N, C-alpha and C positions, 0 to 999 in steps of 0.2 A: 710493647703494647701493654697497657695497665689492665686492671680488671674491669674497669668501667668500659673500655673500648670493646673488650671481649664479649661483655654482656650485651651490649648494642648490636654487635654483629650477630651474636645468636638469636636475638630477637627479631633482627631484619630477616634473617634467614627463615625464621618461623613463619613471619607474616608473608614472604614471598610464596613458601610453600602453601599457605592457606589460599592465597589468591589463586595460584595455579590449580589448587584442588577444586575451588568454587568455579573456576572457568571450565574445567573439564566437566564437571557435573551439570553445568548450564548447557554446554554443548550436547551432552548425552541426554539430557531431559531429565535429570534426577533432581527432586525437590525433597525437603525435609520440612516436617511440620513442627509444632512447638516442642514437642516431646523428644525431638530427634529422629523420629521414624522416617525412613527414607522410601520414597516410592517413584516410579518412572511417570512421567507425563504421557498421557495418551496422545499419540500423534494421528492426524487424520490420515485415512487410507489414500493411496495414490489415486484411486479413480475419482474420489471427492476433489483432489487438486486439480485434475483434469476438468471436472465439471466446473470448477470455480474459474479456471483460466479461459473456458469456453464462454462462461457468462459475462465475464469482464470484456472478452473480445466483442461479444454482441452489444453490450453497453457502449462500448467505444464507437462502434458503428452507428448507434442511435444518436450519440452525441454529435458525431460528424454531420448526420443528416440534420439534426436540429441547429446546429451552427450555420449550415449552408442556408436553411430557411430563414434563420434570423437575419443573416447578412445579405442575402440576395434580395429580400423583400424591401430593404432599406436603401438600396442603391438608386442613384438618379436614373438610370437606364431603365430599371424594373419599374420605376414609377411612370417613365415615359410609355413603356409597354402597357401598362395597366390603364393609363389615361387613353390610349389609342384603342385598346380592347373595349373599353367602356363607351368611347365615341362610336365604334362599329356596331356594338350592340345596340345603342340608341338609334342609330340610322336604320338598323334591321327592324326595329320596333315601329318605325314611321312607316 
């Protein structure tokens, strides 16, 4: 092994170390500003997470209802039912 290969290997080891360090800091929620000062990212409390999940569940239920309304009103059977209902109402009015 010559000196150029050794330098390349040393640089590669240093780069791998920096990547692993950055990965660890990202998982731990540690960030650094422009001056190099490190601080932890504030994470939301657990109850906020539960509230968000509850809200997402409620919104999904609303979407299901809206999809059912949108699709049920456009079927041929629902159109027939609506026409029959209108005809019955017109006969009642007479």
